[in-house]
Backbone of each chain as ProteinMPNN parsed JSONL, in Angstrom:
{"seq_chain_A": "MPMSRRCIPYTPRTRELGQSVFALVTTAGVHLRAQEPFEVAGDNSWREIPGDVQAGDLMVTHDHYDHRDADQDINCVFPIDRLRELAAGEVIGGVAEKHLGFMGFSQNLRDLYERVAPEMARIILHTNADAVLLTAG", "coords_chain_A": {"N_chain_A": [[-24.752, -5.651, 10.413], [-23.356, -3.391, 12.499], [-19.971, -3.271, 13.059], [-18.01, -3.576, 16.296], [-15.636, -1.093, 17.125], [-13.532, -1.883, 18.675], [-12.757, -4.275, 17.833], [-10.735, -6.097, 15.742], [-10.844, -6.334, 12.439], [-10.576, -9.398, 10.865], [-9.694, -11.226, 7.934], [-9.379, -14.497, 7.139], [-6.976, -15.951, 4.985], [-7.812, -17.73, 2.112], [-6.548, -18.854, -0.198], [-3.245, -19.939, -1.446], [-0.336, -17.948, -1.296], [1.061, -17.948, -3.814], [-1.203, -18.21, -5.405], [-2.872, -16.209, -5.484], [-4.273, -13.164, -6.235], [-3.307, -9.844, -5.995], [-4.573, -6.67, -4.779], [-3.58, -3.063, -4.634], [-4.057, -0.698, -2.355], [-3.949, 2.552, -1.443], [-2.742, 5.052, 0.693], [-1.254, 7.138, 0.028], [-1.746, 9.088, -1.54], [-1.892, 8.566, -4.276], [-2.517, 8.882, -7.9], [-3.888, 8.685, -11.11], [-2.316, 10.811, -13.496], [-3.857, 11.956, -15.128], [-6.038, 12.252, -13.715], [-8.138, 14.037, -11.65], [-6.566, 15.786, -9.161], [-6.053, 15.208, -5.793], [-7.812, 17.049, -2.948], [-5.736, 18.453, -1.116], [-6.328, 19.666, 1.589], [-8.148, 18.395, 2.832], [-9.852, 15.49, 2.065], [-12.011, 12.972, 0.938], [-12.17, 11.293, -1.113], [-11.694, 8.856, -3.663], [-9.478, 7.466, -6.145], [-9.882, 5.408, -8.923], [-7.427, 2.926, -10.182], [-6.194, 1.497, -12.928], [-5.487, -1.83, -13.514], [-3.467, -2.384, -15.237], [-1.952, -0.308, -15.355], [0.987, 2.107, -16.051], [3.832, 3.029, -14.324], [4.667, 5.505, -14.857], [2.473, 6.942, -15.373], [1.532, 7.781, -12.898], [1.011, 9.735, -10.172], [1.658, 11.677, -7.297], [-0.46, 13.572, -4.987], [-0.266, 15.233, -2.387], [-0.083, 16.614, 0.995], [1.129, 16.104, 3.241], [3.301, 14.481, 3.686], [6.707, 14.213, 2.645], [6.934, 13.704, -0.511], [8.881, 13.555, -2.432], [10.53, 11.571, -3.125], [8.862, 9.644, -3.98], [7.82, 10.857, -6.232], [9.816, 10.607, -7.892], [9.907, 7.852, -8.128], [7.467, 5.752, -8.053], [7.03, 3.501, -6.795], [8.08, 3.302, -4.295], [6.041, 4.116, -2.796], [3.782, 2.969, -3.924], [3.926, -0.02, -4.819], [3.813, -0.873, -7.702], [5.349, -1.973, -9.752], [7.017, -3.697, -8.57], [5.241, -5.648, -7.753], [4.338, -6.474, -10.001], [6.58, -8.069, -11.014], [6.857, -9.902, -9.158], [4.35, -11.412, -9.74], [5.2, -12.096, -12.209], [7.2, -13.929, -11.711], [5.797, -15.814, -10.457], [5.499, -15.779, -7.865], [3.38, -14.616, -6.376], [-0.243, -14.932, -7.2], [-1.216, -13.055, -9.162], [-1.822, -9.763, -10.35], [-4.226, -7.505, -9.504], [-7.072, -6.347, -11.268], [-7.621, -3.677, -10.917], [-6.7, -1.21, -8.714], [-6.711, 0.981, -5.964], [-6.346, 4.571, -5.0], [-5.863, 6.779, -2.651], [-5.996, 9.772, -0.401], [-5.758, 10.089, 2.105], [-5.849, 12.24, 4.254], [-7.837, 13.665, 6.488], [-10.745, 15.391, 7.739], [-13.2, 14.479, 8.247], [-13.844, 11.904, 9.807], [-15.979, 10.464, 10.577], [-17.597, 9.75, 8.098], [-15.79, 8.566, 6.819], [-15.207, 6.226, 7.901], [-17.756, 5.177, 7.973], [-19.064, 5.592, 5.284], [-17.001, 5.782, 3.259], [-14.861, 3.762, 3.49], [-16.244, 1.004, 3.583], [-17.248, 1.461, 0.932], [-15.149, 1.637, -0.788], [-13.988, -0.741, -0.263], [-15.919, -2.404, -1.375], [-15.732, -1.919, -3.965], [-13.339, -3.226, -4.443], [-14.012, -5.779, -3.66], [-15.614, -6.37, -5.915], [-13.809, -6.949, -7.951], [-11.2, -8.777, -9.595], [-9.413, -9.451, -7.449], [-7.883, -11.38, -4.66], [-6.831, -10.492, -2.237], [-5.451, -7.917, -0.665], [-2.902, -5.416, -0.471], [-2.186, -2.927, 1.696], [-0.949, 0.388, 1.642], [0.96, 3.379, 2.684], [1.91, 6.896, 2.829]], "CA_chain_A": [[-24.559, -5.47, 11.771], [-22.128, -2.575, 12.527], [-18.886, -3.821, 13.875], [-17.318, -3.101, 17.363], [-14.52, -0.448, 16.802], [-12.58, -2.509, 19.216], [-12.453, -5.85, 17.269], [-9.761, -6.162, 14.489], [-11.349, -7.265, 11.246], [-9.54, -10.404, 10.138], [-10.502, -12.21, 7.209], [-8.447, -15.274, 6.739], [-6.686, -16.145, 3.53], [-8.257, -18.943, 1.585], [-5.854, -19.439, -1.097], [-1.945, -19.909, -1.177], [0.335, -16.759, -1.949], [1.328, -18.027, -5.274], [-2.481, -18.73, -6.093], [-3.676, -15.096, -4.8], [-4.258, -11.776, -6.89], [-3.24, -8.918, -5.214], [-4.83, -5.183, -5.347], [-2.893, -2.185, -3.728], [-4.739, 0.265, -2.059], [-2.722, 3.265, -0.798], [-3.368, 6.603, 1.399], [-0.503, 8.054, -0.299], [-2.048, 10.198, -2.629], [-1.487, 8.221, -5.649], [-3.481, 8.667, -8.707], [-3.188, 8.886, -12.611], [-2.038, 12.092, -13.957], [-5.118, 12.542, -16.19], [-7.353, 12.401, -12.907], [-8.407, 15.181, -10.616], [-5.782, 15.812, -7.952], [-6.898, 15.261, -4.258], [-7.803, 18.318, -2.272], [-4.834, 18.21, 0.235], [-6.74, 20.245, 2.97], [-9.076, 17.066, 3.214], [-10.325, 14.727, 0.864], [-12.549, 11.609, 1.204], [-12.429, 10.619, -2.374], [-10.569, 7.822, -4.143], [-9.22, 7.278, -7.527], [-9.596, 3.956, -9.401], [-6.27, 2.858, -10.945], [-6.264, 0.314, -13.834], [-4.536, -2.629, -13.129], [-2.252, -2.056, -16.252], [-1.268, 1.197, -15.26], [2.434, 2.243, -16.233], [4.337, 3.769, -13.267], [5.14, 6.967, -15.32], [1.349, 7.591, -15.509], [0.967, 7.855, -11.809], [1.661, 10.887, -9.543], [1.275, 11.865, -6.028], [-0.924, 14.7, -4.599], [-0.505, 15.168, -0.829], [0.619, 17.744, 1.441], [1.355, 15.754, 4.356], [4.424, 13.933, 3.601], [7.461, 14.67, 1.765], [6.939, 12.578, -1.561], [9.808, 13.803, -3.659], [11.077, 10.224, -3.596], [7.757, 8.915, -4.84], [7.793, 11.512, -7.462], [10.927, 10.098, -8.704], [9.876, 6.53, -8.277], [6.041, 5.683, -7.525], [7.192, 2.249, -6.008], [8.603, 3.729, -3.007], [4.666, 4.03, -1.851], [2.862, 1.971, -4.501], [5.015, -1.086, -5.608], [3.195, -1.765, -8.983], [6.325, -2.663, -10.553], [7.718, -4.816, -7.789], [4.007, -6.584, -7.624], [4.272, -7.243, -11.216], [7.71, -8.637, -11.051], [6.249, -11.081, -8.242], [3.583, -11.981, -10.357], [5.827, -12.94, -13.317], [8.081, -14.905, -10.998], [4.907, -16.793, -9.714], [5.446, -15.709, -6.182], [1.885, -14.257, -6.216], [-1.07, -15.318, -8.359], [-1.301, -12.014, -10.144], [-1.956, -8.333, -10.102], [-5.6, -7.281, -9.512], [-7.442, -5.315, -12.662], [-7.966, -2.279, -10.378], [-6.161, -0.589, -7.504], [-7.458, 2.355, -5.496], [-5.624, 5.567, -4.398], [-6.812, 7.674, -1.67], [-5.215, 10.897, 0.176], [-5.653, 9.713, 3.679], [-5.803, 13.133, 5.342], [-9.432, 13.938, 6.232], [-11.33, 15.604, 9.119], [-14.267, 13.87, 8.45], [-13.72, 10.607, 9.981], [-17.27, 9.512, 10.699], [-17.635, 9.789, 6.699], [-14.401, 7.77, 6.323], [-15.702, 5.023, 8.509], [-19.149, 4.859, 7.736], [-19.238, 5.485, 3.899], [-15.843, 5.656, 2.282], [-14.142, 2.676, 3.801], [-17.056, 0.334, 2.675], [-17.466, 1.643, -0.609], [-13.807, 1.203, -1.397], [-13.932, -2.405, -0.019], [-17.018, -3.123, -2.357], [-15.165, -1.902, -5.198], [-12.177, -4.046, -4.698], [-14.572, -7.238, -3.852], [-16.108, -6.898, -7.061], [-12.83, -7.314, -8.927], [-10.618, -10.559, -9.247], [-8.505, -9.586, -6.253], [-8.189, -12.155, -3.736], [-5.966, -10.059, -1.457], [-5.273, -6.472, -0.62], [-1.814, -4.933, 0.032], [-2.074, -1.383, 1.865], [0.378, 1.272, 1.68], [0.791, 4.711, 2.955], [3.04, 7.772, 2.568]], "C_chain_A": [[-23.386, -4.592, 11.878], [-20.938, -3.37, 13.463], [-18.3, -2.937, 14.9], [-16.033, -2.296, 16.845], [-13.36, -1.067, 17.633], [-11.878, -3.637, 18.666], [-11.408, -5.358, 16.104], [-10.499, -7.07, 13.362], [-10.497, -7.933, 10.648], [-10.375, -11.256, 9.287], [-9.353, -13.326, 6.844], [-8.082, -15.68, 5.203], [-7.154, -17.49, 3.161], [-7.409, -19.476, 0.517], [-4.363, -19.282, -0.742], [-1.525, -18.39, -1.858], [0.501, -17.004, -3.254], [-0.146, -18.103, -6.186], [-3.406, -17.096, -5.989], [-3.335, -13.696, -5.809], [-4.241, -10.696, -5.943], [-3.854, -7.439, -5.671], [-3.855, -4.298, -4.396], [-3.957, -1.049, -3.603], [-3.946, 1.067, -1.118], [-3.253, 4.642, -0.238], [-2.329, 7.463, 1.181], [-0.525, 9.103, -1.192], [-1.918, 9.928, -3.946], [-2.524, 8.331, -6.566], [-2.853, 9.048, -10.155], [-3.327, 10.405, -12.819], [-3.112, 12.942, -14.622], [-6.222, 12.625, -15.066], [-7.268, 13.622, -11.974], [-7.446, 14.856, -9.67], [-6.693, 15.765, -6.677], [-6.869, 16.707, -3.925], [-6.999, 18.128, -1.11], [-5.347, 19.033, 1.423], [-7.706, 19.264, 3.476], [-9.741, 16.54, 2.031], [-10.748, 13.211, 1.221], [-12.642, 10.932, -0.141], [-11.265, 9.581, -2.565], [-10.446, 8.028, -5.628], [-9.289, 5.748, -7.677], [-8.315, 4.094, -10.382], [-6.301, 1.491, -11.833], [-5.092, -0.383, -13.501], [-3.254, -2.64, -14.046], [-1.505, -0.556, -16.307], [0.202, 1.086, -15.414], [2.802, 3.307, -14.948], [4.151, 5.32, -13.553], [3.712, 7.628, -15.426], [0.758, 8.034, -14.124], [1.892, 9.085, -11.135], [0.935, 10.94, -8.138], [0.767, 13.324, -5.752], [-1.139, 14.622, -3.236], [0.414, 16.105, -0.293], [1.307, 17.405, 2.951], [2.604, 14.812, 4.643], [5.46, 14.362, 2.771], [7.57, 13.404, 0.586], [7.784, 13.013, -2.832], [10.192, 12.568, -4.192], [10.132, 9.38, -4.393], [7.351, 9.655, -6.026], [8.71, 10.786, -8.444], [10.552, 8.573, -9.185], [8.42, 6.087, -7.358], [6.232, 4.459, -6.618], [7.729, 2.35, -4.865], [7.307, 3.777, -2.058], [3.644, 3.128, -2.505], [3.547, 1.158, -5.436], [4.276, -1.736, -6.84], [4.318, -2.435, -9.887], [6.823, -3.823, -9.816], [6.557, -5.847, -7.692], [4.047, -7.114, -8.842], [5.289, -8.109, -11.505], [7.374, -9.853, -10.107], [5.415, -11.843, -8.983], [4.29, -12.939, -11.493], [6.827, -13.973, -12.758], [7.042, -16.075, -10.143], [5.068, -16.779, -8.349], [4.069, -15.38, -5.765], [1.225, -14.527, -7.43], [-1.282, -14.187, -9.513], [-1.437, -10.656, -9.577], [-3.338, -7.829, -10.182], [-5.977, -6.186, -10.775], [-7.847, -4.338, -12.221], [-7.456, -2.19, -8.898], [-6.931, 0.6, -7.034], [-6.309, 3.178, -4.823], [-6.512, 6.549, -3.58], [-5.59, 8.641, -0.92], [-5.033, 10.902, 1.502], [-5.731, 11.026, 4.651], [-7.231, 13.666, 5.159], [-9.908, 14.635, 7.766], [-12.643, 15.063, 9.231], [-14.23, 12.317, 8.466], [-15.041, 9.691, 10.092], [-17.497, 9.125, 9.009], [-16.643, 8.652, 6.196], [-14.816, 6.523, 6.81], [-16.981, 4.473, 8.298], [-19.659, 4.457, 6.181], [-18.055, 5.051, 3.142], [-15.286, 4.243, 2.298], [-14.87, 1.445, 3.119], [-17.157, 0.265, 1.408], [-16.287, 1.151, -1.271], [-13.8, -0.329, -1.402], [-14.784, -3.014, -0.98], [-16.431, -3.219, -3.505], [-14.16, -3.085, -5.425], [-12.775, -5.524, -4.39], [-15.006, -7.394, -5.075], [-15.017, -7.076, -8.357], [-12.162, -8.616, -8.791], [-9.761, -10.462, -8.296], [-9.076, -10.301, -5.14], [-7.689, -11.56, -2.223], [-5.779, -8.59, -1.679], [-3.86, -6.03, 0.298], [-2.169, -3.339, 0.458], [-1.062, -0.666, 2.254], [-0.069, 2.669, 2.115], [1.963, 5.504, 2.691], [4.396, 7.568, 3.452]], "O_chain_A": [[-22.355, -5.008, 11.349], [-21.208, -3.984, 14.495], [-18.059, -1.757, 14.644], [-15.332, -2.94, 16.065], [-12.218, -0.768, 17.285], [-10.712, -3.948, 18.911], [-11.421, -4.198, 15.69], [-10.671, -8.286, 13.441], [-9.654, -7.396, 9.929], [-11.399, -11.853, 9.62], [-8.386, -12.904, 6.21], [-8.956, -15.692, 4.336], [-6.875, -18.409, 3.931], [-7.564, -20.678, 0.298], [-4.111, -18.544, 0.21], [-2.192, -17.804, -2.711], [0.01, -16.142, -3.983], [-0.176, -18.059, -7.416], [-4.542, -17.003, -6.453], [-2.181, -13.329, -6.03], [-5.135, -10.623, -5.1], [-3.652, -7.051, -6.821], [-3.371, -4.855, -3.411], [-4.588, -0.576, -4.549], [-3.347, 0.563, -0.168], [-4.178, 5.226, -0.801], [-2.239, 8.475, 1.876], [0.398, 9.84, -1.541], [-1.83, 10.832, -4.778], [-3.596, 7.886, -6.155], [-1.743, 9.534, -10.372], [-4.259, 11.092, -12.398], [-3.236, 14.166, -14.667], [-7.321, 13.051, -15.419], [-6.168, 14.063, -11.645], [-7.398, 13.686, -9.288], [-7.837, 16.212, -6.602], [-6.094, 17.498, -4.462], [-7.525, 17.651, -0.105], [-4.564, 19.012, 2.373], [-8.056, 19.385, 4.651], [-10.123, 17.259, 1.108], [-9.964, 12.392, 1.7], [-13.296, 9.889, -0.163], [-10.239, 9.462, -1.895], [-11.26, 8.707, -6.255], [-8.882, 4.954, -6.829], [-8.131, 5.03, -11.16], [-6.452, 0.426, -11.233], [-3.991, 0.109, -13.256], [-2.138, -2.885, -13.588], [-0.76, 0.008, -17.109], [0.745, 0.074, -14.971], [2.081, 4.27, -14.684], [3.662, 6.157, -12.794], [3.7, 8.851, -15.566], [-0.343, 8.585, -14.09], [3.061, 9.359, -11.41], [-0.131, 10.379, -7.885], [1.429, 14.262, -6.198], [-2.116, 14.001, -2.819], [1.467, 16.429, -0.843], [1.876, 18.238, 3.656], [2.843, 14.442, 5.793], [4.989, 15.109, 1.914], [8.182, 12.354, 0.785], [7.428, 12.848, -3.999], [10.24, 12.349, -5.402], [10.471, 8.586, -5.27], [6.568, 9.128, -6.816], [8.39, 10.444, -9.582], [10.802, 8.132, -10.307], [8.396, 6.121, -6.127], [5.517, 4.437, -5.616], [7.892, 1.271, -4.296], [7.37, 3.556, -0.849], [2.764, 2.578, -1.843], [3.76, 1.472, -6.607], [4.159, -2.956, -6.956], [4.071, -3.366, -10.653], [7.04, -4.879, -10.41], [6.937, -7.008, -7.537], [3.79, -8.317, -8.896], [4.998, -9.013, -12.288], [7.782, -10.925, -10.552], [5.656, -13.05, -8.961], [4.065, -14.136, -11.672], [7.208, -14.865, -13.515], [7.447, -16.964, -9.393], [4.771, -17.768, -7.678], [3.637, -15.925, -4.749], [1.775, -14.444, -8.528], [-1.497, -14.515, -10.68], [-1.176, -10.446, -8.392], [-3.622, -7.726, -11.375], [-5.184, -5.316, -11.135], [-8.605, -3.751, -12.993], [-7.777, -3.005, -8.033], [-7.759, 1.135, -7.771], [-5.429, 2.609, -4.178], [-7.634, 6.966, -3.871], [-4.418, 8.267, -0.889], [-4.22, 11.648, 2.049], [-5.669, 10.803, 5.86], [-7.741, 14.017, 4.095], [-9.343, 14.3, 8.808], [-13.227, 15.175, 10.309], [-14.485, 11.59, 7.507], [-15.126, 8.504, 9.778], [-17.552, 7.91, 8.821], [-16.862, 7.965, 5.198], [-14.761, 5.621, 5.974], [-17.19, 3.273, 8.473], [-20.343, 3.487, 5.851], [-18.095, 4.04, 2.441], [-15.235, 3.584, 1.259], [-14.292, 0.857, 2.204], [-17.165, -0.784, 0.763], [-16.354, 0.35, -2.202], [-13.629, -1.018, -2.407], [-14.46, -4.108, -1.44], [-16.443, -4.264, -4.155], [-14.174, -3.785, -6.438], [-12.121, -6.477, -4.813], [-14.876, -8.526, -5.539], [-15.365, -7.297, -9.516], [-12.523, -9.453, -7.965], [-9.139, -11.512, -8.136], [-10.199, -10.139, -4.662], [-8.091, -12.081, -1.183], [-5.942, -8.093, -2.793], [-3.755, -6.255, 1.504], [-2.419, -2.553, -0.455], [-0.305, -1.033, 3.153], [-1.218, 3.084, 1.963], [2.998, 4.934, 2.347], [5.373, 8.291, 3.259]]}, "seq_chain_B": "MVGIPTGLISIVPENSKQMGPPRIFTPKDFKLGNCLGGPFQVELQRKVLRDALSRWEAREEAGTLWEREYAEYTGYDDSWKKVLEEG", "coords_chain_B": {"N_chain_B": [[-21.269, -8.255, 4.57], [-18.662, -9.905, 2.585], [-15.454, -10.349, 3.749], [-12.043, -9.48, 2.86], [-8.634, -10.796, 2.828], [-6.173, -8.722, 4.13], [-3.234, -6.941, 3.962], [-0.816, -4.617, 5.715], [1.488, -2.354, 4.882], [3.367, -0.275, 7.139], [4.755, 2.582, 8.259], [4.616, 4.086, 10.362], [3.893, 2.573, 12.894], [2.756, 3.022, 15.496], [0.659, 4.722, 15.138], [-0.891, 3.513, 13.199], [-1.708, 1.12, 14.413], [-3.642, 1.799, 15.993], [-5.961, 1.736, 14.751], [-6.42, -0.712, 14.3], [-5.644, -2.542, 12.222], [-5.434, -5.926, 10.465], [-3.231, -7.592, 9.89], [-0.126, -6.259, 10.007], [2.803, -4.677, 8.814], [6.067, -3.483, 9.374], [8.846, -1.856, 8.035], [11.699, -0.906, 9.626], [12.524, 2.088, 10.85], [12.074, 3.497, 8.565], [11.704, 6.42, 6.62], [8.902, 8.702, 6.183], [7.34, 8.615, 3.125], [8.874, 6.614, 2.1], [7.88, 4.215, 2.083], [8.328, 1.614, 1.033], [11.159, 1.712, 0.726], [13.756, 3.867, -0.808], [13.816, 5.64, -3.805], [14.215, 3.824, -6.608], [15.766, 1.865, -5.318], [15.573, -1.067, -5.869], [16.063, -3.716, -5.345], [15.835, -3.653, -2.652], [13.273, -2.534, -2.217], [11.684, -4.771, -3.312], [12.419, -6.708, -1.509], [11.158, -5.742, 0.906], [8.696, -5.949, 0.034], [8.321, -8.402, -0.246], [8.691, -9.697, 2.303], [6.536, -8.435, 3.609], [4.557, -9.672, 2.264], [4.793, -12.284, 2.938], [4.261, -12.065, 5.777], [1.567, -11.686, 5.342], [0.877, -14.21, 4.396], [1.338, -15.616, 6.613], [-0.358, -17.501, 9.17], [-1.328, -16.127, 11.606], [-1.903, -14.544, 14.892], [-4.516, -12.129, 14.784], [-3.907, -8.757, 14.117], [-1.327, -8.625, 14.941], [1.935, -7.013, 14.961], [4.682, -6.816, 12.934], [8.182, -6.204, 12.884], [10.921, -5.221, 10.941], [14.47, -4.612, 10.461], [16.362, -3.048, 7.936], [19.54, -3.34, 6.76], [20.47, -2.093, 4.558], [19.012, 0.141, 3.993], [19.229, 3.516, 4.077], [18.1, 5.801, 4.222], [18.616, 8.375, 3.551], [19.898, 7.913, 0.932], [21.38, 9.015, -1.667], [21.93, 7.796, -4.232], [20.655, 7.037, -6.127], [20.221, 9.401, -7.74], [22.429, 9.728, -9.214], [21.841, 7.618, -10.942], [19.827, 8.454, -12.529], [21.285, 10.622, -13.575], [22.941, 9.38, -15.187], [21.535, 8.351, -16.907]], "CA_chain_B": [[-20.213, -8.074, 3.438], [-17.546, -10.578, 3.064], [-14.025, -9.7, 3.894], [-10.703, -9.947, 1.971], [-7.722, -10.691, 3.598], [-5.266, -7.496, 3.69], [-2.039, -6.715, 4.914], [-0.645, -3.165, 5.676], [2.864, -1.817, 5.275], [3.202, 0.933, 7.806], [6.056, 3.023, 8.965], [4.289, 4.745, 11.755], [3.122, 1.627, 13.531], [1.952, 3.453, 16.646], [-0.459, 5.211, 14.453], [-1.658, 2.458, 12.441], [-2.19, 0.127, 15.399], [-4.928, 2.408, 16.614], [-6.848, 1.397, 13.569], [-6.73, -2.349, 14.194], [-5.331, -3.572, 11.013], [-5.518, -7.259, 10.785], [-1.974, -7.802, 9.54], [0.782, -5.018, 9.684], [4.383, -4.989, 8.763], [6.871, -2.275, 9.448], [10.23, -1.811, 7.976], [12.082, -0.106, 10.877], [13.065, 3.574, 10.724], [12.182, 4.073, 7.158], [11.222, 7.811, 6.49], [7.751, 9.081, 5.37], [7.544, 8.754, 1.512], [9.72, 5.708, 1.803], [7.216, 2.904, 2.811], [8.989, 0.196, 0.669], [12.496, 2.11, 0.388], [14.019, 4.802, -1.479], [13.737, 5.649, -5.03], [15.093, 2.976, -7.567], [16.187, 0.777, -4.606], [14.581, -2.072, -6.598], [16.377, -4.857, -4.659], [15.241, -3.305, -1.265], [11.743, -2.452, -2.42], [11.435, -6.155, -3.387], [12.834, -7.394, -0.246], [10.232, -5.28, 1.89], [7.297, -6.428, -0.342], [8.288, -10.125, -0.006], [8.599, -9.667, 3.485], [5.225, -7.961, 3.835], [3.475, -10.852, 1.881], [5.2, -13.236, 3.973], [3.174, -11.679, 6.901], [0.057, -11.827, 4.968], [0.669, -15.509, 4.173], [1.369, -16.62, 7.815], [-1.469, -17.622, 9.784], [-0.996, -15.755, 12.994], [-2.982, -13.64, 15.618], [-4.988, -10.752, 14.147], [-3.258, -7.473, 14.785], [0.133, -8.697, 15.264], [2.992, -6.192, 14.274], [6.194, -7.374, 12.557], [9.169, -5.225, 12.359], [12.262, -5.626, 10.494], [15.214, -3.765, 9.996], [16.944, -3.57, 6.628], [20.596, -2.462, 6.691], [20.747, -1.311, 3.167], [18.213, 1.442, 3.685], [19.963, 4.635, 4.928], [17.039, 6.87, 4.291], [19.192, 9.5, 2.696], [20.774, 7.606, 0.124], [20.854, 9.739, -3.053], [22.683, 7.313, -5.431], [19.436, 7.16, -7.253], [20.354, 10.603, -8.717], [23.414, 9.311, -10.173], [21.198, 6.561, -11.704], [19.262, 9.368, -13.366], [22.227, 11.511, -14.464], [23.744, 8.412, -16.238], [20.594, 7.77, -17.844]], "C_chain_B": [[-19.058, -8.937, 3.533], [-16.4, -10.017, 2.961], [-13.05, -10.009, 2.809], [-9.604, -9.725, 2.864], [-6.44, -9.571, 3.087], [-4.16, -7.387, 4.663], [-1.543, -5.237, 4.617], [0.922, -3.254, 5.905], [2.732, -0.337, 5.894], [4.708, 1.29, 8.499], [5.816, 4.063, 10.17], [3.351, 3.643, 12.596], [2.114, 1.97, 14.54], [0.795, 4.162, 16.283], [-1.298, 4.27, 14.076], [-2.238, 1.402, 13.503], [-3.504, 0.557, 15.984], [-6.072, 1.976, 15.781], [-7.432, -0.076, 13.669], [-6.72, -2.924, 12.923], [-4.942, -4.965, 11.347], [-3.876, -7.834, 10.729], [-1.016, -6.491, 9.258], [2.106, -5.372, 9.782], [5.155, -3.554, 8.689], [8.311, -2.33, 9.187], [10.611, -0.613, 8.886], [12.686, 1.013, 10.374], [13.06, 4.031, 9.119], [11.488, 5.305, 7.438], [9.737, 7.978, 5.825], [8.104, 9.302, 3.973], [8.355, 7.533, 1.064], [8.975, 4.16, 2.371], [7.839, 1.656, 2.3], [10.325, 0.47, 0.472], [12.605, 3.248, -0.34], [13.924, 4.592, -2.985], [14.655, 4.889, -5.935], [16.0, 1.814, -6.732], [15.399, -0.483, -4.903], [14.773, -3.166, -5.499], [15.628, -4.735, -3.154], [13.616, -3.241, -1.28], [11.247, -4.051, -2.632], [11.446, -6.805, -2.261], [11.668, -7.074, 0.908], [8.956, -5.885, 1.603], [7.17, -7.828, -0.118], [7.828, -10.355, 1.396], [7.021, -9.535, 4.176], [4.32, -9.096, 3.436], [3.679, -12.009, 2.741], [4.389, -13.269, 5.255], [1.871, -12.13, 6.44], [-0.067, -13.384, 4.877], [0.596, -16.23, 5.545], [0.046, -16.374, 8.481], [-1.255, -17.398, 11.484], [-2.379, -14.918, 13.589], [-3.498, -12.674, 14.956], [-4.251, -9.63, 14.993], [-1.754, -7.616, 15.044], [0.997, -7.946, 14.3], [4.164, -6.924, 13.993], [6.998, -6.187, 12.219], [10.331, -5.864, 11.878], [12.989, -4.753, 10.094], [16.124, -4.235, 8.769], [18.408, -2.552, 6.798], [21.085, -1.723, 5.683], [19.996, 0.036, 3.296], [18.899, 2.349, 4.812], [19.049, 5.666, 5.136], [17.54, 8.22, 3.587], [20.144, 9.11, 1.783], [20.447, 8.353, -1.11], [21.624, 9.279, -4.171], [21.935, 7.241, -6.584], [19.751, 8.308, -8.198], [21.396, 10.328, -9.733], [22.859, 8.359, -11.34], [20.696, 7.522, -12.839], [19.97, 10.042, -14.105], [22.962, 10.668, -15.543], [22.759, 8.016, -17.151], [20.179, 6.271, -17.926]], "O_chain_B": [[-18.372, -8.795, 4.545], [-16.238, -9.158, 2.094], [-13.343, -10.801, 1.913], [-9.518, -8.724, 3.575], [-5.901, -9.575, 1.981], [-4.174, -7.671, 5.86], [-1.767, -4.684, 3.541], [1.509, -3.927, 6.751], [2.15, 0.591, 5.334], [5.509, 0.542, 9.06], [6.689, 4.697, 10.764], [2.186, 3.908, 12.892], [0.977, 1.502, 14.601], [-0.11, 4.234, 17.115], [-2.415, 4.175, 14.585], [-3.335, 0.902, 13.254], [-4.339, -0.245, 16.402], [-7.176, 1.899, 16.321], [-8.516, -0.502, 13.272], [-7.601, -3.683, 12.52], [-4.242, -5.225, 12.327], [-3.465, -8.52, 11.665], [-1.241, -5.78, 8.279], [2.567, -6.171, 10.598], [4.77, -2.644, 7.954], [9.034, -2.825, 10.052], [9.99, 0.449, 8.911], [13.418, 0.874, 9.394], [13.893, 4.769, 8.593], [10.716, 5.351, 8.396], [9.508, 7.258, 4.853], [9.019, 10.053, 3.637], [8.555, 7.344, -0.136], [9.559, 3.245, 2.952], [7.901, 0.677, 3.043], [10.933, -0.49, 0.001], [11.528, 3.782, -0.607], [13.949, 3.441, -3.423], [15.821, 5.269, -6.042], [16.763, 1.029, -7.295], [14.568, -0.861, -4.077], [13.818, -3.517, -4.805], [14.963, -5.642, -2.652], [12.88, -3.814, -0.476], [10.298, -4.408, -1.934], [10.478, -7.507, -1.971], [11.292, -7.944, 1.694], [8.186, -6.29, 2.474], [6.108, -8.387, 0.156], [6.839, -11.024, 1.695], [6.494, -10.289, 4.995], [3.409, -9.455, 4.182], [2.728, -12.632, 3.213], [3.919, -14.304, 5.728], [1.163, -12.884, 7.106], [-1.124, -13.865, 5.285], [-0.062, -17.261, 5.685], [-0.572, -15.312, 8.408], [-1.077, -18.261, 12.343], [-3.459, -14.711, 13.037], [-2.599, -12.169, 14.285], [-4.063, -9.621, 16.21], [-1.078, -6.634, 15.352], [0.917, -8.107, 13.082], [4.626, -7.664, 14.862], [6.626, -5.312, 11.437], [10.722, -6.939, 12.333], [12.481, -3.927, 9.336], [16.536, -5.38, 8.579], [18.383, -1.328, 6.928], [21.952, -0.857, 5.801], [20.428, 1.003, 2.669], [19.081, 2.083, 6.0], [19.139, 6.397, 6.123], [16.732, 9.022, 3.12], [21.184, 9.762, 1.689], [19.303, 8.319, -1.563], [22.007, 10.074, -5.03], [22.339, 7.34, -7.743], [19.543, 8.158, -9.401], [21.278, 10.638, -10.919], [23.344, 8.341, -12.472], [21.123, 7.384, -13.985], [19.604, 10.238, -15.264], [23.475, 11.136, -16.559], [23.076, 7.369, -18.149], [19.364, 5.901, -18.771]]}, "name": "protein", "num_of_chains": 2, "seq": "MPMSRRCIPYTPRTRELGQSVFALVTTAGVHLRAQEPFEVAGDNSWREIPGDVQAGDLMVTHDHYDHRDADQDINCVFPIDRLRELAAGEVIGGVAEKHLGFMGFSQNLRDLYERVAPEMARIILHTNADAVLLTAGMVGIPTGLISIVPENSKQMGPPRIFTPKDFKLGNCLGGPFQVELQRKVLRDALSRWEAREEAGTLWEREYAEYTGYDDSWKKVLEEG"}
C-alpha cells in the first residue's frame, strides 16, 4: 500500500538502546576508496560499506558541501569510530554488519522515492541492524 | 515492509523536516560537513552522537525536532591541524 507523503513513517523501537545494533546510512557521499565514486552532477546509486570498515578506507565524493573536514576525519559525517566506541562501552548493542553511503544530490526524486529508498531500506532490513542513524553532509 | 526505527542528525532541519523524518536531532549552528562536529573533536562528536541516540531512545511524538547547542563547537576551530602536525 503506498504511503501518503503527508505521514511520518515512524517505527517504534522494540529494544533498549543498549541492546540495539546500529547501522549508519549517510547522504554525505561516503564510500570506500576502492569503490566507484559518485557522479556529483546527480546520482541515485548507493555503496555498501562493510561493518568492519576502517575509517582510513573511506572517502567522500560530493560537490555540494565543503567536505575538507570529513576528508581529514570521516567521523565528522560518518561516525563509525564513535559508534564502535559506544558499542565497546555497551551503550549500544553493537555496530551493524553493513552500512550505506549515498550522495544525496539528485534530480530524479521520483526514482529516489519509489525505488532507491525502499531498496536501501530492504538492504538494511536484511542485516543484523535493529536501528539506523542517518547523517548528512 | 516492516520498518526499522531511525534517527536523523541534521544541521539543516528546515530542509529535513519537509521529508518527515521520524526522529530528528540538530546540533545547532554546526556548519555543513560538520554533522557531528569538527575533525578530531572526539569528545564533541561523542557527545553529539550520544545526544542523538538519546532522542532515538525517547518515546516521543513522531517528527519531533530536538535542537541543542554545544558551546565547544566553534565551527572554525583549526586546532586539529596542530594535532596532525605534532603527529
